[in-house]
LUMFI-460374 format. One line per 3 residues: number of its first residue (from 1); for each residue x, z, y of N, C-alpha, C. Coordinates in steps of 0.2 Angstrom, whole numbers, padded with zeros to 4 digits, always signed. Atoms other than C-alpha are relative to their C-alpha. Layout:
<sites>
NUM = X,Z,Y,X,Z,Y,X,Z,Y | ...
</sites>
This chain:
<sites>
1 = +0005,+0000,-0006,+0000,+0000,+0000,+0004,+0000,+0006 | -0004,+0001,-0007,+0007,-0005,+0018,-0003,+0004,+0005 | +0002,-0003,-0005,+0006,+0005,+0032,-0004,-0003,+0005
4 = +0004,+0004,-0004,-0008,-0002,+0044,-0002,+0005,+0006 | +0002,-0004,-0006,-0008,+0012,+0057,+0001,-0005,+0007 | +0000,+0004,-0006,-0003,-0002,+0070,-0005,-0004,+0002
7 = +0005,+0005,+0000,-0018,-0012,+0067,-0005,+0002,+0006 | +0005,-0002,-0006,-0030,-0002,+0079,+0003,-0001,+0007 | -0003,+0000,-0006,-0018,-0002,+0092,+0001,-0008,+0002
10 = -0001,+0008,-0001,-0015,-0022,+0090,-0007,-0002,+0003 | +0007,+0002,-0002,-0034,-0023,+0091,-0002,+0002,+0007 | +0001,-0002,-0007,-0035,-0013,+0107,+0004,-0006,+0005
13 = -0004,+0005,-0005,-0021,-0024,+0115,-0003,-0007,+0000 | +0003,+0005,-0001,-0030,-0040,+0111,-0007,+0000,+0002 | +0006,-0001,-0002,-0047,-0034,+0114,-0001,+0003,+0007
16 = +0001,-0004,-0007,-0044,-0024,+0130,-0002,-0005,+0005 | +0002,+0004,-0006,-0045,-0038,+0142,-0008,-0001,+0000 | +0007,+0001,+0001,-0063,-0041,+0135,-0005,+0005,+0003
19 = +0004,-0006,-0003,-0069,-0024,+0142,+0002,+0000,+0006 | -0003,-0002,-0008,-0057,-0022,+0157,-0002,-0005,+0005 | +0001,+0006,-0005,-0059,-0040,+0164,-0008,-0003,-0001
22 = +0006,+0002,+0001,-0078,-0041,+0161,-0003,-0004,+0006 | +0003,+0004,-0005,-0081,-0047,+0179,+0004,-0006,+0000 | -0003,+0007,+0000,-0068,-0061,+0177,-0002,-0004,-0006
25 = +0002,+0004,+0006,-0075,-0066,+0160,-0005,-0006,+0002 | +0005,+0005,-0002,-0085,-0082,+0161,-0005,-0001,-0005 | +0005,+0001,+0006,-0093,-0083,+0144,+0001,+0005,-0005
28 = +0000,-0003,+0006,-0097,-0072,+0130,-0003,-0004,-0006 | +0003,+0004,+0006,-0100,-0079,+0113,+0000,+0004,-0007 | +0001,-0003,+0006,-0106,-0073,+0096,-0003,-0005,-0006
31 = +0003,+0005,+0005,-0109,-0082,+0080,+0003,+0002,-0007 | -0002,-0002,+0007,-0103,-0084,+0062,+0005,-0007,-0002 | -0004,+0006,+0004,-0091,-0095,+0051,-0001,+0001,-0008
34 = -0001,+0002,+0007,-0091,-0102,+0034,+0006,-0004,-0002 | -0007,+0004,+0002,-0075,-0108,+0025,+0000,-0001,-0007 | -0004,+0002,+0007,-0068,-0116,+0009,+0006,+0003,+0000
37 = -0007,-0004,+0000,-0054,-0105,+0005,+0004,+0000,-0007 | -0005,+0001,+0005,-0039,-0104,-0006,+0005,+0006,+0001 | -0005,-0005,-0001,-0028,-0089,-0010,+0006,-0001,-0003
40 = -0006,+0002,+0001,-0010,-0090,-0012,+0003,+0004,-0006 | -0004,-0004,+0005,+0003,-0083,-0025,+0008,-0001,+0002 | -0007,+0000,-0001,+0021,-0080,-0025,+0003,-0007,-0003
43 = -0003,+0007,+0001,+0029,-0098,-0023,-0005,-0005,+0001 | +0006,+0005,-0001,+0012,-0106,-0020,-0004,+0002,+0006 | +0004,-0002,-0005,+0002,-0106,-0004,-0008,-0001,-0002
46 = +0007,+0000,+0002,-0014,-0110,-0015,+0000,+0000,-0007 | +0000,+0001,+0008,-0016,-0106,-0033,-0008,+0003,-0002 | +0006,-0002,+0001,-0034,-0099,-0032,-0005,-0003,+0004
49 = +0005,+0004,-0004,-0046,-0112,-0025,-0007,+0001,-0001 | +0006,+0001,+0000,-0064,-0116,-0024,-0004,+0007,+0002 | +0003,-0007,-0002,-0068,-0099,-0015,-0004,-0002,+0007
52 = +0004,+0000,-0007,-0079,-0095,+0001,+0001,+0005,+0004 | -0001,-0006,-0004,-0076,-0084,+0015,-0005,-0001,+0006 | +0006,+0000,-0005,-0091,-0080,+0027,+0001,+0007,+0005
55 = +0000,-0006,-0004,-0092,-0068,+0042,-0002,-0001,+0007 | +0002,+0001,-0007,-0098,-0065,+0060,+0007,+0001,+0005 | -0006,-0001,-0005,-0086,-0066,+0076,-0004,+0001,+0006
58 = +0002,-0001,-0006,-0088,-0061,+0094,+0006,-0001,+0005 | -0006,+0001,-0005,-0077,-0066,+0109,-0002,+0000,+0007 | -0001,+0001,-0007,-0074,-0067,+0128,+0004,-0006,+0001
61 = -0003,+0006,-0003,-0070,-0083,+0137,+0003,+0001,+0007 | -0001,-0001,-0007,-0059,-0082,+0152,+0003,-0007,+0002 | -0002,+0005,-0003,-0057,-0096,+0164,-0002,-0007,-0004
64 = +0003,+0005,+0004,-0066,-0107,+0151,+0006,-0004,-0004 | -0006,+0003,+0004,-0049,-0109,+0141,+0002,+0005,-0004 | -0003,-0005,+0005,-0043,-0093,+0134,-0006,+0004,-0003
67 = +0005,-0003,+0003,-0054,-0086,+0121,+0003,+0007,-0004 | -0003,-0006,+0003,-0051,-0067,+0115,-0006,+0004,-0004 | +0006,-0003,+0005,-0061,-0060,+0101,+0002,+0003,-0007
70 = -0001,-0003,+0006,-0063,-0052,+0085,-0004,-0003,-0006 | +0004,+0002,+0006,-0070,-0056,+0067,+0001,+0004,-0005 | +0000,-0003,+0006,-0074,-0048,+0051,-0002,-0007,-0005
73 = +0002,+0006,+0004,-0075,-0059,+0035,+0001,+0003,-0007 | -0001,-0003,+0007,-0077,-0056,+0016,+0001,-0007,-0004 | -0001,+0006,+0004,-0070,-0067,+0002,-0001,+0002,-0007
76 = +0002,-0002,+0006,-0078,-0066,-0015,+0005,-0004,-0004 | -0004,+0002,+0004,-0066,-0070,-0030,-0003,-0001,-0007 | +0003,+0000,+0007,-0071,-0076,-0048,+0004,+0005,-0005
79 = -0003,-0005,+0005,-0067,-0063,-0063,+0005,-0004,-0003 | -0007,+0003,+0002,-0051,-0065,-0071,+0001,+0004,-0007 | +0000,-0003,+0006,-0045,-0061,-0089,+0008,+0000,-0001
82 = -0007,+0000,+0001,-0027,-0057,-0095,+0002,+0003,-0007 | -0002,-0004,+0006,-0017,-0052,-0111,+0007,+0002,+0001 | -0006,-0003,-0001,-0003,-0040,-0111,+0002,+0003,-0006
85 = -0001,-0004,+0006,+0005,-0035,-0127,-0006,-0001,-0005 | +0006,-0001,+0005,-0010,-0030,-0139,-0006,+0002,+0004 | +0006,-0002,-0005,-0021,-0027,-0123,-0003,-0006,+0003
88 = +0003,+0005,-0003,-0034,-0038,-0117,-0004,+0003,+0006 | +0003,-0003,-0006,-0039,-0035,-0099,-0005,-0004,+0004 | +0005,+0004,-0004,-0053,-0040,-0087,+0000,+0003,+0007
91 = +0001,-0002,-0008,-0054,-0040,-0068,-0006,-0003,+0002 | +0007,+0001,-0002,-0071,-0040,-0061,-0001,+0002,+0008 | +0002,-0002,-0007,-0079,-0038,-0043,+0006,-0001,+0005
94 = -0005,+0001,-0005,-0064,-0046,-0034,-0003,-0001,+0007 | +0002,+0002,-0006,-0066,-0046,-0016,+0005,+0001,+0005 | -0004,-0001,-0005,-0056,-0047,+0000,-0004,+0001,+0007
97 = +0003,+0000,-0006,-0063,-0040,+0017,+0006,+0001,+0005 | -0004,+0001,-0006,-0054,-0044,+0033,-0002,+0001,+0006 | +0002,-0003,-0007,-0054,-0037,+0051,+0006,-0004,+0004
100 = -0005,+0003,-0004,-0045,-0048,+0064,-0002,-0001,+0007 | +0000,+0002,-0007,-0042,-0050,+0082,+0003,-0006,+0002 | -0003,+0008,-0001,-0039,-0068,+0089,+0002,-0001,+0007
103 = -0001,+0002,-0006,-0032,-0075,+0104,+0001,-0008,+0000 | +0001,+0007,+0000,-0036,-0095,+0106,+0000,-0003,+0005 | +0000,+0004,-0005,-0032,-0107,+0118,-0004,-0006,-0001
106 = +0003,+0006,+0001,-0044,-0121,+0121,+0002,-0006,+0005 | -0003,+0005,-0005,-0038,-0137,+0129,-0006,-0005,+0002 | +0006,+0005,-0002,-0048,-0151,+0139,-0005,+0004,+0003
109 = +0005,-0004,-0003,-0057,-0139,+0150,-0005,-0004,+0003 | +0005,+0004,-0003,-0074,-0145,+0154,-0003,-0006,-0004 | +0002,+0005,+0003,-0075,-0158,+0141,-0004,+0003,-0006
112 = +0005,-0001,+0006,-0088,-0159,+0126,+0004,+0002,-0006 | -0004,+0000,+0006,-0074,-0161,+0113,+0006,+0004,+0002 | -0007,-0003,-0003,-0059,-0148,+0114,+0003,+0002,-0005
115 = -0003,-0003,+0006,-0046,-0145,+0102,+0003,+0007,+0002 | -0002,-0006,-0001,-0039,-0128,+0100,+0005,+0003,-0004 | -0005,-0003,+0004,-0024,-0117,+0094,+0000,+0008,+0002
118 = -0001,-0008,-0001,-0021,-0098,+0092,+0003,+0004,-0005 | -0002,-0005,+0005,-0016,-0083,+0082,-0005,+0005,-0001 | +0003,-0006,+0002,-0023,-0068,+0074,+0003,+0006,-0003
121 = -0004,-0006,+0003,-0018,-0051,+0069,-0005,+0005,-0002 | +0005,-0004,+0003,-0026,-0038,+0059,+0001,+0003,-0007 | -0002,-0003,+0008,-0027,-0031,+0040,-0006,-0002,-0004
124 = +0005,+0001,+0004,-0037,-0034,+0026,+0000,+0005,-0007 | +0000,-0004,+0007,-0042,-0024,+0009,-0002,-0004,-0005 | +0002,+0003,+0007,-0042,-0031,-0009,-0002,+0006,-0004
127 = +0003,-0005,+0005,-0053,-0023,-0021,-0002,-0003,-0006 | +0002,+0003,+0006,-0056,-0026,-0039,-0001,+0006,-0005 | +0001,-0004,+0005,-0062,-0017,-0055,+0004,-0002,-0006
130 = -0004,+0002,+0005,-0049,-0018,-0069,-0003,+0005,-0007 | +0002,-0002,+0007,-0054,-0014,-0088,+0004,-0002,-0005 | -0003,+0004,+0004,-0046,-0017,-0103,-0002,+0003,-0008
133 = +0003,-0002,+0007,-0048,-0015,-0123,+0007,-0001,-0005 | +0005,-0005,+0003,-0045,-0008,-0136,+0000,+0007,+0004 | +0001,-0007,-0003,-0049,+0010,-0132,+0008,+0003,+0000
136 = -0007,-0003,+0000,-0033,+0020,-0127,+0006,-0005,+0003 | -0005,+0005,-0002,-0025,+0004,-0119,+0002,+0001,+0008 | -0001,-0001,-0007,-0025,+0011,-0101,+0008,+0001,+0002
139 = -0007,-0001,-0002,-0007,+0017,-0101,+0004,-0007,+0000 | -0004,+0006,+0001,+0000,+0000,-0106,-0002,-0005,+0007 | +0002,+0003,-0007,-0009,-0007,-0089,+0005,+0001,+0005
142 = -0005,-0002,-0005,+0005,+0001,-0079,+0006,-0006,-0001 | -0005,+0004,+0001,+0017,-0013,-0086,-0001,-0007,+0005 | +0002,+0005,-0005,+0007,-0025,-0075,-0002,+0001,+0006
145 = +0001,-0002,-0007,+0006,-0015,-0061,-0007,+0002,+0001 | +0007,-0002,-0001,-0012,-0010,-0063,-0002,+0006,-0004 | +0003,-0007,+0003,-0023,+0005,-0068,-0008,-0002,-0001
148 = +0007,+0001,+0001,-0040,+0006,-0075,-0005,+0002,+0005 | +0004,-0003,-0005,-0054,+0008,-0064,+0000,-0005,+0007 | +0000,+0004,-0007,-0057,+0002,-0045,+0007,+0000,+0003
151 = -0006,+0000,-0003,-0041,-0004,-0037,-0001,-0003,+0007 | +0000,+0002,-0008,-0039,-0005,-0017,+0007,-0001,+0002 | -0006,+0001,-0003,-0024,-0012,-0009,-0001,-0002,+0008
154 = -0001,+0001,-0007,-0021,-0013,+0010,+0005,-0004,+0003 | -0005,+0004,-0002,-0011,-0026,+0019,-0002,-0002,+0008 | +0000,+0003,-0006,-0007,-0032,+0037,-0001,-0008,-0001
157 = +0002,+0008,+0000,-0013,-0050,+0041,+0002,-0003,+0006 | -0002,+0005,-0006,-0006,-0063,+0053,-0003,-0006,-0001 | +0003,+0008,+0001,-0015,-0080,+0055,+0002,-0004,+0006
160 = +0001,+0005,-0005,-0013,-0096,+0064,-0006,-0004,-0001 | +0006,+0003,+0001,-0028,-0106,+0068,+0000,-0006,+0005 | +0000,+0007,-0004,-0031,-0124,+0075,-0006,-0004,-0003
163 = +0006,+0004,+0002,-0046,-0135,+0076,-0002,-0004,+0006 | +0003,+0003,-0005,-0058,-0143,+0087,-0008,+0003,+0000 | +0006,-0002,+0000,-0074,-0138,+0094,-0005,-0005,+0005
166 = +0005,+0005,-0003,-0090,-0147,+0102,-0005,+0004,+0003 | +0005,-0003,-0004,-0102,-0141,+0115,-0006,-0003,-0002 | +0005,+0004,+0002,-0117,-0147,+0105,-0007,+0001,+0004
169 = +0006,-0002,-0004,-0130,-0139,+0117,+0003,+0004,+0006 | -0004,-0003,-0005,-0127,-0131,+0133,+0001,+0007,-0001 | -0003,-0007,+0002,-0126,-0114,+0125,+0003,+0001,-0007
172 = -0002,+0000,+0007,-0121,-0119,+0107,+0006,-0003,-0001 | -0006,+0003,+0002,-0104,-0122,+0102,+0002,+0000,-0008 | -0002,+0001,+0007,-0099,-0129,+0085,+0007,-0002,-0001
175 = -0007,+0000,+0000,-0081,-0127,+0079,+0002,-0002,-0008 | -0003,+0001,+0007,-0071,-0133,+0063,+0009,+0000,+0002 | -0008,+0001,-0001,-0052,-0131,+0059,+0002,+0004,-0006
178 = -0004,-0003,+0005,-0040,-0122,+0048,+0003,+0007,+0002 | -0002,-0006,-0002,-0036,-0104,+0049,+0005,+0003,-0006 | -0004,-0001,+0005,-0020,-0100,+0039,+0003,+0007,+0000
181 = -0002,-0006,+0000,-0016,-0082,+0034,+0007,+0001,-0003 | -0007,-0002,+0002,+0002,-0075,+0032,+0004,-0005,-0002 | -0004,+0006,+0002,+0012,-0091,+0031,+0007,+0001,-0002
184 = -0007,-0003,+0002,+0028,-0082,+0028,+0000,+0003,-0007 | +0000,-0004,+0007,+0022,-0073,+0013,-0006,-0003,-0004 | +0004,+0004,+0005,+0015,-0085,-0001,-0005,+0004,-0004
187 = +0004,-0004,+0005,+0008,-0071,-0012,-0006,+0004,+0005 | +0005,-0003,-0004,-0003,-0064,+0003,-0003,-0006,+0004 | +0003,+0005,-0004,-0008,-0082,+0009,-0007,-0001,-0001
190 = +0006,+0002,+0000,-0025,-0087,+0012,-0001,-0006,+0006 | +0001,+0006,-0005,-0030,-0104,+0020,-0008,+0000,+0000 | +0007,+0000,-0002,-0048,-0106,+0027,-0002,-0006,+0004
193 = +0002,+0006,-0004,-0055,-0123,+0031,-0007,+0002,+0002 | +0006,-0003,-0002,-0070,-0117,+0041,-0004,-0004,+0005 | +0005,+0002,-0006,-0085,-0122,+0052,-0004,+0006,+0003
196 = +0003,-0006,-0003,-0093,-0110,+0064,-0004,-0002,+0005 | +0006,+0001,-0005,-0108,-0110,+0076,+0001,+0007,+0005 | +0000,-0005,-0005,-0107,-0099,+0092,-0005,-0001,+0005
199 = +0004,+0001,-0006,-0120,-0095,+0105,+0003,+0003,+0006 | -0004,-0002,-0006,-0113,-0093,+0122,-0006,+0004,+0005 | +0005,-0003,-0004,-0121,-0080,+0134,+0004,+0000,+0008
202 = -0004,-0001,-0007,-0117,-0078,+0153,+0000,-0008,+0003 | +0000,+0007,-0004,-0111,-0093,+0164,+0003,-0005,-0005
</sites>
């Protein structure tokens, strides 16, 4: 388990302007995203595909160019089986829950179609349920770095994001792109090819 004590501070640093600069903010936006996702492994940025990530987001726009916000998302994964010596193991209920703060720059201010690029920081929790057979097999699971029951792992999370957005209606923005998590750590990598819709409040 990694120490994530810095994550709340990082969220405050990124999201602080959203509260402190309320008068200068032009637009508030809230919506959700859905993504086709792939989880990486050691030596591969994509080893477990055909997954989906979904969750809400909220943000504040400054000068119609800088978007500062936050998102939460949940990734569900298929069950898995493994064999270790004379032990047969099963991994079920695998999920990843992410909390992230973003800073995104949108180009072509005032245009309908706008490319964007940015980064995000935060953390995520992996959770799964591990079981094995035959009875008494639990001590052998340690050789695979596992233990019987519910396992939880916390990790820091950094991401880069790029894509395009379209102002489909005066207050409705549709966006699509790629969000790539932990690019320097293959075993913690996650790629999200996403589409999102956000409703804009204010000016």
